[in-house]
Phi, psi and omega in degrees: 000137182293133177290128182294143174287320178239128179232124179232129179222117177053041184284132181223150172219122181240134176251144173264119186244130177279142179231148171202157176282164178282161177111161184295316181299317180296324179296316180294316181298326182290344179292331182247339181216109181253138174269127183239151180225140175274125178246120182268105182283324177230131191234089171055055178267149181219129170191161178238152172238133179274160178304133176083359179288147168242112189239132174277133181244102194246154176169156177290172176303134180084007182284338181113011184294306183295323176300318179296315179299323179292326175290322179292329180267000176087008179280338178231146173274134173292150173282324180203164177097181182243142174211134174219144178228120182059028181084000180258154168273112189304321185295344177282344173054042178297143180302321180295330176287310184298331179290346186246003180232165169208152177234119178249120180247122186300338182251015179236143181249138172247346180282144178285128193297320191261004180238161179298151179303326182300326179291321176294324176299317180296324176297316177297323178300318180292320181298316182272359179053048180279126176303145185305318182296316178295319180298313181297318181296314181294317179299319178297319179295313181294323179297319178291315183293323184258001180056056187266348189311316182285351189257336195297330185258009176268142172303140184303324182296342180268359181271149172289169180301315181295319178295318179296322180295322177298319179290324177299316181295317179300316180300323182285345186247005182300330181269012177053060181295146177271345175232127183238120175257120183243115181251100180054057184290342182250013183297132178082357182271154176285170187299319181296316181290324175302315181296320180295320178295317178299315180300320180294315180301317179297318181292321179296317177299316181291319187285321186249357179067025184287149173269132186234129172244117191242127167254140178197144172269354177267109184293340175297325176299312184293314181298322183285330191249332195241122169279329183246143176229146172243124183246127173239152181211129183054037177081356185253148177285124183254328183200143174214110181172191180296146178301322179296324178292326176299316179300315181294321185288324188249016179247127181259357184213168173240165176245127177255127174251114187243128174253119181253162179292329182232157178260181177080014178281150174259110185247011183297340178288349180261341181164191180277115181281115182272327178202154177214110180231111185062235178261013182255122184238141174244124187232135174262130182227153175301139184303318182293341183259004188301311183297316182294315182292323177299317178298319179297314180301315181294326181280326189268333193234158177280079185277126174272318183209148179214130182234132177254123184233150166285156177294160179305145183299329177301321180292321179295314180298320178299321177293322178298314183292339180280355180297142177276116181272123179262000000 
């Protein structure tokens, strides 16, 4: 059995949070007597990642995703549980560990604002002590993959959000990390730039065999990159498995797209009609009834074409997040 690159067992993180009521009296009282509450951001989650996997790490805001990534990268100490990355304990921040990982956060900047991105790249080269020959080779590869050539000598403040994000990702990968933590890498980007970033992540994984753990609220990112997803909610592990299995487990219906020879048909007797445009109808039906209703449609109506689809992944994820966690 392959040794996991990332191993998490019963991992927890608890914060002590001060509370007080509003008002002047409460403010004065809090100076000498504070009420505190333990908030468990991550609650005994366990999963492993194999070498070269690209795994989606999903959850609503406040679910504990970023807290988990920070523990995996050594920025936070766990309250309890076990965690290892590449055989290292992340919180010890060993140099050999830091040389092999990177954390890219879509809302955080590492590039220096007033100088060209190339100068920040050179700073990273010095920090990681990358030999010049290796640095040039990697920079050339990243420049080609991300189309960076026109951007490298511009001050970072003159770059668009998408251009800056490409440079941020390149800066984080100059030392060729074997484990990549991506926290919302396409947030705020337009659709075209999101696709380019996804294509690059896929190519980097293929080219260097890196293991990638990705959080994103854009389900197109997850669908394009991840066969497997890990879902947490309220700090607890809710699902770990193939994306297709997630759809099957949390979907109660299918969508039928029916093209008829004529329009104006009444199809509400077959299911919930979501749309009707010309002779094209979209109908939601119970998953268990799909085969029977499909047979009825073909027998009763002049069907030109019929397509059976799972609901959009966004709808499935919304249903997952609606689960009551005990």
